N, C-alpha and C positions, 0 to 999 in steps of 0.2 A: 509404489506405495499407494498412490491415489487410486489406481485401478483395483488394488486389493481392498481398499476401504469401500469403494463403490460396489464391488462384488459382494462384500459382507452386508451392505444395505439391501441389495436385491435378493439375497438369499432368504427364502421364506422361513427357514429353520433358525435363523439367528435371533438373538434376544432383542426385544423392543428397546430396552435401555441402551444397548450397544448401538442401535440404529440412530437414536436421538443424539447420543454422544458424538457419533461419527459425523452426522450432518452438522452439528454445532461446530465441531473442529474444522470441517471443510469450509464453513461459512463464517468463521470467526473474524476474518479481516473486515467483512462488511459490518459486523456488529461493533467492532472497535472503531471503525471510521464513523459510523452513525453516532456513537457515544462521544467521539471527539468533536464532531461538528455541532451536535445539539446540546451537549452538556457544558461545553467550553466555548461557546460562541464569543464571549467577551475577550477571550485570549487569542483568537484568530484575527489576522488582518488580511487584507487583499493579497499581499505578497505571498503569504503562506498558502492561501487557497489556490493562487495561480501556480505555485510549484506543485501542489498536489494534482491539479488538473493536467499540467504538463507531463508529469511523470506517469500518470495513468495512461495518457494518450501515447506517450513515448514507449512505455513498456508493453502496451497492447499491440503495437505494430512490430511484428517479427522482422519484416524486411528492413524497416528503419533502424531497429535495434542492432541487427547484424551489420548493416552498412556503416553505422556511425558510432559503434560502441566505444571506439578509442576516444571520441570526443566527450563522452559522458564524465569520466574522471576530471578532465580539464574544466568542463562546465561547472561541475559541483565545487571543485577547488576554487575557481574564480569567484563564485557567489559566496562561498564561505569567507574568503578573504575580504570581499566587499562588505559583507554584513559585519565582520569583525572590525574593519576600519570605521564603518558607520557608527558602531556602538562606542568606539573610542572617541570619535570626533564629536558626535552629537548627543551622547548620553551623559 
């Protein structure tokens, strides 16, 4: 699908609106991340930013992701339970 979209962008006969829409859709995650960080700074804490950085680095490494993918659900479940317990005890 991504190759199809890139081919449509490179095609000189395709519509300019189509090209802008396609580039926007391909880069939308960066736009959303930018808006989350800079429009909602007061709602982020160091814990959430640490998770974001961890998952970006973890997801970017194919080797690490393939070798330790079974640990990811356990890791996420553990931290969800810890955060749930923390909200019950301290909030």
